[in-house]
Structure formats: structure tokens, C-alpha cells
C-alpha positions as CSV (number, residue, x, y, z in Angstrom):
1,X,-120.8,45.3,-15.6
2,X,-118.6,47.6,-13.6
3,X,-119.9,48.9,-10.3
4,X,-120.9,52.5,-10.1
5,X,-118.7,53.0,-7.1
6,X,-115.6,51.9,-9.0
7,X,-116.5,54.2,-11.9
8,X,-116.7,57.1,-9.3
9,X,-113.4,56.3,-7.6
10,X,-111.6,55.8,-10.9
11,X,-113.1,58.8,-12.7
12,X,-110.7,60.8,-15.0
13,X,-108.7,63.3,-13.0
14,X,-109.7,62.1,-9.6
15,X,-106.3,60.5,-8.8
16,X,-104.7,63.8,-9.4
17,X,-107.2,65.6,-7.1
18,X,-106.5,63.0,-4.4
19,X,-102.8,64.0,-4.6
20,X,-103.6,67.7,-4.5
21,X,-105.5,67.1,-1.3
22,X,-102.5,65.4,0.3
23,X,-100.5,68.5,-0.7
24,X,-103.1,70.7,1.0
25,X,-103.2,68.5,4.1
26,X,-99.4,68.9,4.4
27,X,-99.3,72.6,3.6
28,X,-102.1,73.5,6.1
29,X,-101.1,71.1,8.9
30,X,-104.4,69.2,8.8
31,X,-104.6,66.4,11.4
32,X,-108.2,65.3,11.2
33,X,-110.9,64.9,8.5
34,X,-114.7,65.0,8.6
35,X,-116.4,62.9,6.0
36,X,-119.8,64.4,5.7
37,X,-123.2,63.5,4.0
38,X,-126.7,64.8,4.6
39,X,-129.6,62.8,5.9
40,X,-133.2,62.9,4.6
41,X,-134.0,65.7,7.0
42,X,-130.9,67.8,6.1
43,X,-128.9,66.9,9.1
44,X,-125.1,66.6,8.6
45,X,-123.9,63.1,9.4
46,X,-120.7,61.1,8.8
47,X,-117.4,60.0,10.3
48,X,-114.0,61.5,11.3
49,X,-110.6,60.0,10.5
50,X,-106.9,61.0,11.1
51,X,-105.5,62.7,8.0
52,X,-102.8,60.0,7.8
53,X,-105.4,57.7,6.3
54,X,-106.6,60.1,3.5
55,X,-105.4,58.0,0.5
56,X,-106.9,54.8,1.8
57,X,-110.3,56.4,2.5
58,X,-110.2,58.2,-0.8
59,X,-110.0,54.8,-2.5
60,X,-112.1,52.5,-0.3
61,X,-114.4,54.9,1.5
62,X,-115.9,54.5,4.9
63,X,-118.8,52.3,6.0
64,X,-121.8,53.3,8.1
65,X,-125.2,51.7,8.7
66,X,-127.9,52.5,6.1
67,X,-130.1,54.0,8.9
68,X,-127.7,56.9,9.3
69,X,-129.3,58.4,6.2
70,X,-132.6,58.5,8.3
71,X,-130.8,59.9,11.4
72,X,-130.7,56.4,13.0
73,X,-134.0,57.3,14.7
74,X,-136.8,55.0,15.8
75,X,-140.5,55.4,15.1
76,X,-143.1,55.8,17.8
77,X,-143.4,52.0,17.9
78,X,-139.7,51.7,18.8
79,X,-138.6,50.3,15.3
80,X,-135.8,51.9,13.4
81,X,-137.0,54.2,10.6
82,X,-136.1,53.2,7.1
83,X,-133.7,50.4,7.7
84,X,-133.6,47.7,10.4
85,X,-130.4,46.5,12.1
86,X,-130.2,43.6,9.6
87,X,-129.5,46.0,6.7
88,X,-126.1,46.2,5.1
89,X,-123.7,49.2,5.5
90,X,-123.4,52.0,3.0
91,X,-120.1,53.1,1.6
92,X,-119.2,56.8,1.6
93,X,-116.6,58.0,-0.9
94,X,-115.2,61.5,-0.2
95,X,-115.1,64.0,-3.1
96,X,-111.6,65.5,-3.1
97,X,-112.6,68.7,-4.8
98,X,-114.7,69.6,-1.8
99,X,-111.8,69.6,0.7
100,X,-112.1,72.6,3.0
101,X,-110.2,73.6,6.2
102,X,-112.5,74.5,9.1
103,X,-111.7,78.1,10.0
104,X,-112.6,77.6,13.7
105,X,-110.1,74.8,14.1
106,X,-107.5,74.8,11.4
107,X,-106.3,71.3,12.3
108,X,-109.6,69.9,10.9
109,X,-110.9,69.8,7.3
110,X,-114.1,68.5,5.8
111,X,-115.3,66.7,2.6
112,X,-118.7,66.1,1.1
113,X,-119.2,62.5,0.2
114,X,-121.2,60.5,-2.3
115,X,-122.9,57.4,-0.9
116,X,-123.1,53.9,-2.4
117,X,-124.5,50.5,-1.7
118,X,-122.0,48.1,-0.2
119,X,-119.7,46.3,-2.7
120,X,-120.7,42.9,-1.3
121,X,-124.5,43.2,-1.5
122,X,-126.4,40.7,-3.5
123,X,-128.7,43.3,-5.1
124,X,-127.1,46.2,-7.0
125,X,-123.7,45.9,-5.3
126,X,-121.7,49.2,-5.4
127,X,-124.7,51.2,-6.9
128,X,-125.4,54.8,-6.0
129,X,-127.4,54.8,-2.8
130,X,-130.8,56.5,-3.4
131,X,-131.2,57.5,0.2
132,X,-128.4,60.0,-0.5
133,X,-130.3,63.1,-1.3
134,X,-127.2,65.1,-2.3
135,X,-126.1,62.4,-4.7
136,X,-129.6,62.2,-6.1
137,X,-129.7,66.0,-6.8
138,X,-126.4,65.8,-8.7
139,X,-127.6,62.9,-10.9
140,X,-131.1,64.4,-11.5
141,X,-129.6,67.7,-12.4
142,X,-127.2,66.0,-14.8
143,X,-130.2,64.1,-16.4
144,X,-132.2,67.3,-16.6
145,X,-129.4,69.1,-18.5
146,X,-128.9,66.2,-20.9
147,X,-132.7,66.0,-21.6
148,X,-133.2,69.8,-22.1
149,X,-130.1,70.7,-24.2
150,X,-128.0,72.1,-21.4
151,X,-130.7,73.8,-19.5
152,X,-129.7,74.0,-15.8
153,X,-131.0,75.4,-12.5
154,X,-129.4,78.2,-10.6
155,X,-130.6,78.9,-7.1
156,X,-130.1,81.6,-4.5
157,X,-131.5,81.1,-1.0
158,X,-132.6,83.5,1.7
159,X,-131.9,81.7,5.0
160,X,-133.6,83.4,7.9
161,X,-132.8,82.2,11.3
162,X,-132.9,83.4,14.9
163,X,-130.2,83.9,17.5
164,X,-131.7,83.0,20.9
165,X,-130.4,83.5,24.4
166,X,-130.0,80.7,26.9
167,X,-131.2,80.4,30.4
168,X,-129.2,78.7,33.2
169,X,-130.4,75.3,32.0
170,X,-129.4,75.9,28.4
171,X,-133.0,76.3,27.3
172,X,-134.2,79.2,25.0
173,X,-134.7,82.4,26.8
174,X,-136.0,84.6,24.0
175,X,-134.3,86.3,21.1
176,X,-131.1,88.2,21.5
177,X,-132.4,91.4,19.9
178,X,-135.8,93.1,19.6
179,X,-138.1,92.3,16.6
180,X,-137.5,95.5,14.7
181,X,-137.3,94.8,11.0
182,X,-134.3,96.4,9.2
183,X,-133.3,98.3,12.3
184,X,-129.6,98.9,12.2
185,X,-129.2,99.2,15.9
186,X,-130.7,95.7,16.5
187,X,-128.4,94.5,13.6
188,X,-125.5,96.2,15.4
189,X,-126.4,94.4,18.7
190,X,-125.6,91.1,16.9
191,X,-122.5,92.5,15.1
192,X,-120.0,90.3,17.0
193,X,-122.0,87.2,16.1
194,X,-122.7,88.0,12.4
195,X,-119.2,89.2,11.8
196,X,-117.8,85.9,13.0
197,X,-120.4,84.1,10.7
198,X,-119.2,86.3,7.8
199,X,-115.5,85.6,8.5
200,X,-116.0,81.8,8.6
201,X,-118.4,81.9,5.6
202,X,-116.1,83.8,3.3
203,X,-113.2,81.6,4.2
204,X,-115.3,78.6,3.3
205,X,-116.2,80.0,-0.1
206,X,-119.5,81.8,0.5
207,X,-119.6,85.0,-1.5
208,X,-121.5,87.1,1.0
209,X,-123.5,89.9,-0.5
210,X,-126.0,91.4,2.0
211,X,-127.7,91.0,5.4
212,X,-130.2,92.6,7.6
213,X,-132.2,92.2,10.8
214,X,-135.6,90.7,10.2
215,X,-138.8,91.2,12.1
216,X,-138.6,88.5,14.8
217,X,-136.6,88.5,18.0
218,X,-132.9,87.8,17.2
219,X,-133.7,87.1,13.5
220,X,-131.0,87.7,10.9
221,X,-130.8,87.0,7.2
222,X,-127.4,86.8,5.6
223,X,-127.2,86.1,1.9
224,X,-124.6,84.9,-0.6
225,X,-124.4,84.9,-4.3
226,X,-126.6,82.4,-6.2
227,X,-125.1,79.5,-8.1
228,X,-125.6,76.0,-9.5
229,X,-128.4,74.3,-7.5
230,X,-126.0,71.6,-5.9
231,X,-123.3,74.0,-4.9
232,X,-125.8,76.4,-3.4
233,X,-127.3,73.5,-1.4
234,X,-123.8,72.7,-0.1
235,X,-123.3,76.3,0.9
236,X,-126.6,76.5,2.7
237,X,-125.7,73.4,4.7
238,X,-122.2,74.8,5.4
239,X,-123.8,78.0,6.6
240,X,-125.9,76.1,9.1
241,X,-122.8,74.3,10.3
242,X,-121.0,77.7,10.7
243,X,-123.9,79.2,12.6
244,X,-123.9,76.2,15.0
245,X,-120.2,76.8,15.7
246,X,-120.6,80.5,16.2
247,X,-123.5,79.8,18.6
248,X,-121.1,77.7,20.7
249,X,-118.6,80.5,20.8
250,X,-121.1,83.1,22.0
251,X,-123.2,80.8,24.2
252,X,-126.3,81.3,22.1
253,X,-128.7,79.1,20.2
254,X,-128.6,79.2,16.4
255,X,-132.2,78.5,15.8
256,X,-133.3,77.2,12.4
257,X,-136.7,76.1,13.8
258,X,-139.4,77.7,11.5
259,X,-141.7,79.2,14.1
260,X,-140.3,79.3,17.7
261,X,-142.7,82.3,18.5
262,X,-146.2,83.1,17.5
263,X,-147.2,86.7,16.8
264,X,-143.9,87.5,15.0
265,X,-142.6,86.3,11.6
266,X,-141.3,82.8,11.1
267,X,-138.0,81.9,9.5
268,X,-138.4,81.3,5.8
269,X,-135.9,80.2,3.2
270,X,-137.1,81.6,-0.1
271,X,-135.5,80.0,-3.1
272,X,-134.8,82.3,-6.0
273,X,-134.9,80.2,-9.2
274,X,-133.7,80.7,-12.8
275,X,-133.1,78.3,-15.7
276,X,-130.1,78.9,-17.9
277,X,-128.2,77.7,-20.9
278,X,-124.5,78.2,-21.2
279,X,-122.3,80.0,-18.7
280,X,-118.9,79.2,-17.2
281,X,-117.5,78.7,-13.7
282,X,-115.4,81.5,-12.4
283,X,-113.3,81.8,-9.3
284,X,-114.6,84.3,-6.7
285,X,-112.4,86.1,-4.2
286,X,-114.0,85.8,-0.8
287,X,-111.4,87.3,1.4
288,X,-108.8,84.7,0.5
289,X,-105.3,84.6,-1.1
290,X,-105.8,82.6,-4.3
291,X,-102.3,81.3,-4.0
292,X,-102.9,79.9,-0.5
293,X,-106.5,78.8,-0.3
294,X,-107.7,76.9,2.8
295,X,-109.7,74.6,0.5
296,X,-109.7,73.2,-3.0
297,X,-110.6,75.8,-5.7
298,X,-113.9,74.1,-6.5
299,X,-115.3,75.6,-3.3
300,X,-114.8,79.1,-4.6
301,X,-116.3,78.6,-8.1
302,X,-119.6,80.2,-9.2
303,X,-121.3,79.9,-12.6
304,X,-122.0,83.1,-14.4
305,X,-123.0,84.2,-17.9
306,X,-125.2,82.3,-20.4
307,X,-128.8,82.7,-21.5
308,X,-131.4,83.1,-18.7
309,X,-134.7,81.6,-20.0
310,X,-136.7,83.5,-17.3
311,X,-135.8,86.9,-18.8
312,X,-138.8,88.7,-20.3
313,X,-139.4,88.5,-24.0
314,X,-139.1,91.7,-26.1
315,X,-142.9,92.0,-26.5
316,X,-143.6,92.2,-22.8
317,X,-141.1,93.7,-20.4
318,X,-142.7,92.0,-17.4
319,X,-143.7,88.5,-18.5
320,X,-140.9,85.9,-18.2
321,X,-139.8,84.2,-21.4
322,X,-142.0,81.4,-22.8
323,X,-139.3,78.7,-22.1
324,X,-139.1,79.7,-18.5
325,X,-142.8,80.2,-18.1
326,X,-143.8,76.6,-18.7
327,X,-141.2,75.5,-16.1
328,X,-142.9,77.8,-13.7
329,X,-146.2,76.3,-14.8
330,X,-145.0,72.9,-13.7
331,X,-144.0,74.3,-10.3
332,X,-147.4,76.1,-9.8
333,X,-149.2,72.9,-11.0
334,X,-147.3,70.8,-8.4
335,X,-147.1,73.4,-5.6
336,X,-149.3,71.4,-3.1
337,X,-147.1,68.3,-3.2
338,X,-143.9,70.5,-3.2
339,X,-145.1,72.0,0.1
340,X,-144.4,68.7,1.8
341,X,-140.7,69.2,1.0
342,X,-140.5,73.0,1.5
343,X,-142.6,73.0,4.7
344,X,-141.3,69.7,6.1
345,X,-142.1,69.8,9.8
346,X,-145.2,70.0,12.0
347,X,-144.0,73.4,13.2
348,X,-143.7,74.7,9.6
349,X,-147.5,75.1,9.4
350,X,-147.5,77.5,12.3
351,X,-145.9,79.8,9.8
352,X,-148.9,79.4,7.4
353,X,-151.5,79.8,10.1
354,X,-150.1,82.9,11.8
355,X,-151.8,85.5,9.6
356,X,-150.4,88.9,8.8
357,X,-146.8,87.9,8.2
358,X,-146.7,87.4,4.5
359,X,-146.4,83.6,4.5
360,X,-147.9,82.2,1.3
361,X,-150.9,79.9,1.5
362,X,-152.1,79.9,-2.1
363,X,-150.9,78.1,-5.2
364,X,-150.6,81.1,-7.5
365,X,-148.0,83.5,-8.9
366,X,-147.5,87.2,-9.6
367,X,-145.2,90.1,-9.9
368,X,-143.7,91.4,-6.7
369,X,-146.8,89.8,-5.0
370,X,-145.9,88.4,-1.6
371,X,-149.4,86.9,-1.1
372,X,-148.7,84.2,-3.7
373,X,-146.7,81.0,-3.6
374,X,-144.3,82.3,-6.3
375,X,-143.5,85.8,-7.4
376,X,-141.2,87.4,-10.0
377,X,-138.9,89.1,-7.5
378,X,-136.7,90.7,-10.2
379,X,-136.4,90.3,-14.0
380,X,-135.1,86.8,-14.7
381,X,-135.8,85.1,-11.5
382,X,-138.8,83.6,-9.6
383,X,-138.9,83.6,-5.8
384,X,-140.3,80.2,-4.5
385,X,-141.9,81.2,-1.2
386,X,-143.5,78.0,0.1
387,X,-140.3,76.9,1.8
388,X,-138.9,77.6,5.3
389,X,-135.7,77.4,7.3
390,X,-135.9,73.7,8.1
391,X,-135.8,72.7,4.4
392,X,-133.5,70.0,3.1
393,X,-132.2,72.0,0.1
394,X,-131.1,68.8,-1.8
395,X,-134.6,67.4,-1.8
396,X,-136.1,70.8,-2.6
397,X,-133.8,71.2,-5.6
398,X,-134.6,67.7,-6.8
399,X,-138.3,68.1,-6.6
400,X,-138.3,71.6,-8.1
401,X,-136.4,70.0,-11.1
402,X,-139.1,67.3,-11.4
403,X,-141.9,69.8,-11.4
404,X,-140.1,72.1,-13.9
405,X,-139.4,69.1,-16.1
406,X,-143.1,68.2,-16.2
407,X,-143.9,71.8,-17.1
408,X,-141.5,71.8,-20.0
409,X,-142.6,68.4,-21.3
410,X,-146.3,69.2,-21.1
411,X,-146.1,73.0,-21.8
412,X,-148.0,73.7,-18.6
413,X,-149.5,77.2,-18.5
414,X,-149.2,78.9,-15.0
415,X,-152.1,81.2,-15.9
416,X,-152.1,84.9,-15.8
417,X,-150.0,86.5,-13.0
418,X,-152.0,87.8,-10.1
419,X,-151.3,91.4,-9.4
420,X,-154.0,91.9,-6.7
421,X,-153.7,90.9,-3.1
422,X,-154.7,87.3,-3.4
423,X,-157.3,87.6,-0.6
424,X,-158.9,90.5,-2.5
425,X,-158.8,88.4,-5.7
426,X,-160.6,85.5,-3.9
427,X,-163.2,87.9,-2.6
428,X,-163.8,89.0,-6.2
429,X,-164.5,85.4,-7.2
430,X,-161.1,84.0,-8.3
431,X,-160.8,80.2,-7.7
432,X,-157.4,79.5,-6.3
433,X,-156.1,76.3,-4.8
434,X,-154.9,76.6,-1.2
435,X,-151.7,75.0,-0.1
436,X,-151.9,72.2,2.5
437,X,-152.2,73.6,5.9
438,X,-150.7,70.7,7.9
439,X,-147.9,68.3,7.5
440,X,-150.4,65.4,7.2
441,X,-152.3,67.1,4.4
442,X,-149.0,68.0,2.6
443,X,-147.8,64.4,2.8
444,X,-151.1,63.2,1.3
445,X,-150.7,65.7,-1.5
446,X,-147.2,64.3,-2.1
447,X,-148.5,60.7,-2.0
448,X,-150.9,61.6,-4.8
449,X,-148.3,63.3,-7.0
450,X,-146.1,60.9,-9.0
451,X,-144.3,63.8,-10.8
452,X,-142.9,65.3,-7.6
453,X,-142.0,61.8,-6.4
454,X,-139.6,61.5,-9.3
455,X,-137.5,64.0,-7.4
456,X,-137.3,61.5,-4.6
457,X,-136.0,58.5,-6.6
458,X,-135.4,54.9,-5.6
459,X,-135.8,54.5,-1.8
460,X,-135.9,58.2,-1.1
461,X,-139.7,58.7,-1.3
462,X,-140.3,55.7,0.9
463,X,-137.9,56.9,3.5
464,X,-139.1,60.5,3.5
465,X,-142.7,59.5,3.8
466,X,-142.0,57.0,6.5
467,X,-140.0,59.5,8.5
468,X,-142.3,62.4,8.1
469,X,-145.5,60.4,8.6
470,X,-144.1,59.2,11.9
471,X,-143.4,62.8,12.8
472,X,-147.0,63.7,12.1
473,X,-148.3,60.7,14.0
474,X,-146.1,61.6,17.0
475,X,-147.6,65.1,17.0
476,X,-151.2,63.7,16.8
477,X,-150.2,61.3,19.6
478,X,-149.2,64.2,21.9
479,X,-151.1,66.1,24.6
480,X,-149.9,69.7,24.5
481,X,-150.2,72.6,26.9
482,X,-152.9,74.0,24.6
483,X,-155.0,70.8,25.1
484,X,-154.8,71.2,28.9
485,X,-155.5,74.9,28.9
486,X,-158.5,74.5,26.6
487,X,-160.1,71.3,27.8
488,X,-159.0,70.6,31.4
489,X,-161.9,72.5,33.0
490,X,-164.2,72.5,30.1
491,X,-166.8,70.3,31.9
492,X,-169.1,70.1,33.7
């Protein structure tokens, strides 16, 4: 039986793409290449190589320890998370269609890579590596489409984040701007920053559509056009990389931490979801000359057209179509376990506890209702709200697909949409499940939900649980300033 790695390397059309990349390297004067993948927490990892070695790396890939997929961190007992030092090395194969020049240093380009088990391993040699969340999402989405007659997930994300000032030690010194929501003057104060982000983003294929100042210090939200779930996850990860670079240029901190301040809004990352049949990829102009693109054309493609199963039926202009409604039923049914993915850090739950800032804490849905975990934000799309700026979008996409698949298979009814403020509905007697209110509770909900675990296939669930449970234990193992303020002089 042929190895999966060889099938990937020898796929139809790939050799021609490898040649096209060489032409791009020569045309653009590229000297160095980043070979990137994404760890279980969403961190960008990988290696760099001189561009002279492109053809060899395209064929053979690069090797790196398995533990790099778990950030090569140790647990609180000092043992490596996920994989020990005795584990084999993974093989990363670059995807030529993802070649993209970095606009801040045009000598450098990046690729996304798919990860495999080593060719020499005794068990499953050359197989897809299941600790590769990005590769998992591609394969799970392909399986979902085959199973449901071409039905596919399109996603648009709303990445809030904060631009923080630095003190003389490089530590955060508050937000750059005042916490005035939608205030153009505060937006203007960050114009040099966001215009540089916009410039880099458009060059790298993000079709930017709108932006605003949100209601926390230095908090901006810049949006791009929705697309296929995998390409959107790639763009969100690219956007974070861009923000980190712009922060270096302006001596600021690009903060994606969910809740750096209490008493003001946290940074969410709402996912706008829709399930479609049909449609075609189309090239988008994002400030580039189509004849001299700084990357391969794949980076500028967006899917459009087709049949949106979330659009209302003719007999009710508000209710989503029945095909889409059962998928939402699956998501509502599994919302507690999904929260472990969407709210993935200890700090995430500060967002849920800080009342008055519209963060969702109940597993329900409604029309334009920001007090529920999901809402119909516009005809044809659902806004998944139980997710924040620290999310790994590849794991979020995979687990949303798993929940939607269960909803379709079992025709799960999400119930009637809640049009009241959910708190008023509860006072009136409505029984509503609450979302987990700590990382520990969320991980226990995930441990009890085999459906959502299908979105974390192979070794991914084990690695995610091990990493995040250690994070929770570290927090419980820590004495904080609050502990001292509250208890130091409590007795006698």
C-alpha cells in the first residue's frame, strides 16, 4: 500500500505547481522560505530554508520533532507535553499553491505545510499526522462534503484584538486608544497602524471589507470576506502574523489575549457560519496586479455562488431552511463541549464572568439576539458567539463540522428561537443549559462528548486535552494577587 505522503507529493498537477513556484522565486527575488504549520494552540511553527533548496524540500519535506505540534512545552511536572524525546520526527511537506511573498521583507516567502508521520516509522509510516489540526480540517471537510452530497462550510470571522502601549521594560502599559466604541477619532488615532495592517493583508490575499474601533482600550476589529472554512482559517492565522509584524514596526503589542482588562469588553472572534451546495472559486482583486502577483493565485481565490441551506424557506421569512436548521441543532446540542475549543484558555472565562458586555453564557439561539450562544445575524448565516480571539480556527472548524454532521444525521431540532433577552426568559421559567464557566468545566464537557471529539481525530483529542488540562492545573496551582489581597489579613 502506497504511503499517504507519497500520494500527496505525487498528486496530479503538483509537479507543475512546484515549477511555477520556482518561476515566482526567480521573478520576485526570493532568498528565503518559511515552511509553516499550526500547533494545537494555533501558534505558527515551522522551519526556514534558503530558496535554493526549494525543489528538494518540495519533494522530501523537512523534519521536526513531533512535540513541535504541542509547542514543545513541558507540563508542570517537567515532562514534555504530548510526545517525549524518544518520539520520531514528523515530516512537513510544503503546499506550493500557498506560496506567498512577505510584504514586509520581500526577500522572504512562506508556505503552509501538511504534516505526516515519518517514512521510516514502524507504525503507519508516511501517514497523515493527526496532530496537524490544519490537515485534519481539510480531510474532515472533504469527508463531510462527500457524505452530504457536496454540502460545505463557509466561514467569516470577526477577529477583535487590542493594540497596547509598552512601558520601558516592554510590558503592557494600557491600550493605545480610549475605549469608545465606533468612535472615528479613536479609530483615526490608530490609522497608521491599521493602514499598515490593511496594506499587508490585501497583498497577502485578504479581501478586507470593513473595520471599526470597538469598546475596549486600543481594540480594533478588521474584517475580510468569508470563504471556505480552511482558507478562512489560513487567513485568520495570516492576519495574526501580520499584526505581530506591524506591532514590531510601531513598538506596540498586538494583543490577542481574550481579556487583558476587566470592566471593558473582551476580544471575541465570532464565527459566521453557512452551509452551501455548489459555487465556484473566483479570483479577487485585493490591490494587486493580476499579472504580477506576489503569491500563487490560490491565495486570492474565494468561493461564491451556490445554494445556501441556511436561507429562509418561503413559508417563513425569518426561520432558516430546514436543511440548515438541523445542522444548527447539532451545534446547539453540543455547545457545551464546543466551548472548550472556542474558549480555550483560563483567561477566556473572564469574558463570560464579566457581566454587561454581551458575552454569551447560555446554549440557545435566536434572531439578532446577542444574549444567546448563536444568533441569526443576517438571512442565510448564523453567528457562533461562544468563541474568542485565542481560538485555534482549525480545531474550531473541525469540531463545528462534527456537531453539524451529528445534527444532520439525527435531525436534531434546535428548538424555537429565543427572541427575548435570555435572562428575562429564564426569569419567566425557561429552562436553558448554561455554558461551562471555567476551562476545567469545559474540558470535562468535551471529555463527555464523543461527537465533538470526532472533530479532534487520531491523537488530536489526547494532545489537546493533555495540553489544556495542564494549563488548568497550572492555574489552580498558582497563588495570585487576588488571593493575597483577599486572604492575607483575613484572620485573626
